[in-house]
C-alpha positions as CSV (number, residue, x, y, z in Angstrom):
1,X,8.4,-19.1,-8.8
2,X,8.5,-22.0,-5.8
3,X,8.2,-20.9,-2.4
4,X,6.9,-17.7,-3.0
5,X,5.7,-16.2,0.8
6,X,3.9,-12.6,-0.3
7,X,3.6,-11.2,-3.8
8,X,2.5,-7.5,-3.9
9,X,0.8,-6.1,-6.3
10,X,0.1,-2.7,-7.8
11,X,-1.3,-0.9,-10.4
12,X,0.2,2.3,-12.4
13,X,-0.9,4.7,-15.2
14,X,0.2,8.0,-16.2
15,X,4.2,7.4,-15.1
16,X,6.3,9.4,-13.0
17,X,5.2,12.7,-14.3
18,X,1.4,12.9,-14.4
19,X,0.6,9.6,-12.8
20,X,-1.1,7.7,-10.3
21,X,-0.5,4.4,-7.8
22,X,-2.0,1.9,-5.9
23,X,-1.5,-1.3,-4.4
24,X,-4.2,-3.8,-4.6
25,X,-5.3,-4.0,-0.9
26,X,-5.9,-0.1,-0.9
27,X,-3.0,0.4,1.6
28,X,-0.9,2.7,-0.9
29,X,-2.7,5.3,-2.9
30,X,0.2,7.8,-4.7
31,X,0.4,10.7,-7.0
32,X,3.4,10.4,-9.0
33,X,4.9,13.8,-9.7
34,X,8.1,14.7,-11.0
35,X,10.4,16.6,-7.9
36,X,11.3,20.1,-7.9
37,X,14.6,19.4,-9.1
38,X,13.9,17.6,-12.4
39,X,11.5,20.3,-13.3
40,X,8.2,19.3,-11.6
41,X,5.7,21.1,-9.2
42,X,6.7,18.3,-6.1
43,X,3.4,17.9,-5.5
44,X,3.5,14.1,-5.5
45,X,5.7,11.2,-4.8
46,X,8.3,9.7,-7.2
47,X,9.4,6.0,-7.4
48,X,13.0,7.2,-6.1
49,X,11.2,8.3,-2.8
50,X,9.2,5.3,-2.8
51,X,12.4,2.8,-3.2
52,X,14.3,4.8,-0.9
53,X,11.6,4.1,1.9
54,X,11.1,0.5,0.7
55,X,14.9,-0.1,0.8
56,X,15.4,1.2,4.0
57,X,12.2,-0.6,5.4
58,X,13.3,-3.6,4.2
59,X,16.9,-3.6,5.2
60,X,15.6,-2.8,9.1
61,X,13.8,-6.2,8.6
62,X,17.1,-7.9,7.7
63,X,18.9,-6.1,10.8
64,X,16.1,-7.8,12.9
65,X,16.8,-11.2,11.2
66,X,20.4,-10.7,12.1
67,X,19.8,-9.5,15.3
68,X,18.0,-12.5,16.4
69,X,20.3,-15.3,14.4
70,X,23.3,-13.3,16.5
71,X,21.2,-13.2,19.7
72,X,22.6,-9.1,19.7
73,X,20.2,-6.3,20.6
74,X,20.5,-4.1,17.9
75,X,18.0,-1.2,19.9
76,X,15.6,0.8,17.7
77,X,17.4,0.4,14.9
78,X,16.8,3.8,12.6
79,X,17.8,3.9,8.7
80,X,18.2,7.3,6.6
81,X,18.1,6.2,3.0
82,X,18.8,8.3,-0.1
83,X,18.3,7.1,-3.5
84,X,19.5,8.8,-6.3
85,X,18.6,8.9,-10.2
86,X,22.0,9.1,-12.3
87,X,22.6,9.3,-16.1
88,X,24.7,6.7,-17.1
89,X,26.0,8.0,-20.3
90,X,24.3,6.1,-22.7
91,X,21.1,8.1,-22.5
92,X,19.7,5.9,-19.7
93,X,19.8,6.1,-16.0
94,X,21.1,4.2,-13.0
95,X,19.8,4.4,-9.3
96,X,22.9,5.0,-6.4
97,X,21.8,4.1,-2.9
98,X,23.2,5.4,0.8
99,X,21.6,3.2,3.7
100,X,22.6,5.3,7.0
101,X,22.1,3.1,9.8
102,X,22.1,3.8,13.7
103,X,22.3,1.0,15.8
104,X,21.4,3.2,19.2
105,X,22.1,-0.1,21.5
106,X,25.5,-0.9,19.8
107,X,28.5,1.1,20.8
108,X,30.9,-1.4,19.3
109,X,32.0,0.0,15.9
110,X,33.3,-3.2,14.3
111,X,30.1,-5.1,15.7
112,X,28.0,-2.3,14.5
113,X,29.6,-2.6,11.0
114,X,29.7,-6.6,11.0
115,X,25.7,-6.7,11.8
116,X,25.2,-3.8,8.8
117,X,27.2,-6.0,6.6
118,X,25.3,-9.5,7.6
119,X,22.1,-7.6,6.9
120,X,23.2,-6.7,3.5
121,X,23.4,-10.1,2.4
122,X,20.3,-11.1,3.8
123,X,18.2,-8.2,2.6
124,X,16.0,-8.6,-0.2
125,X,16.4,-5.5,-2.0
126,X,20.3,-5.1,-1.3
127,X,20.3,-9.1,-3.0
128,X,18.4,-7.7,-6.2
129,X,20.7,-4.8,-6.5
130,X,23.9,-6.3,-5.9
131,X,26.0,-6.0,-8.9
132,X,24.0,-3.6,-10.5
133,X,24.2,-0.3,-8.7
134,X,26.6,1.2,-5.9
135,X,24.8,1.0,-2.6
136,X,27.1,2.9,0.3
137,X,26.4,1.9,3.9
138,X,27.4,3.5,6.9
139,X,26.9,2.0,10.7
140,X,26.6,4.6,13.8
141,X,28.3,7.0,11.3
142,X,31.3,4.8,9.9
143,X,31.4,3.5,6.5
144,X,31.0,-0.6,6.0
């Protein structure tokens, strides 16, 4: 892999039911548990929550890149993310993602949508998932 900017390292034992995960730098240390909706006690986090936080954080960074490139002030962007676990009908599972982006400094609906659309092309999570899972985007409450 040429030109690597950064590599995150983590270690997991026990999986999603009774697992533990940690990053090599010690900044992330989580108990992995099934959510109550899947029969668990809900006394830890799960891969979908971690993916939701990671995707939203990454997407917010991509918004910043687009804002700098286009010289547009997006204000303090906020992203509400949902990651759904969906049976695929073949014994496996798929993910579905919803990113609800709020750009408080942008009142123009089309400009907000354009910035979110462009961020979707910049974001590494979006690029990794494109064509593999459904990702629904909204900008200031309007579908993109």
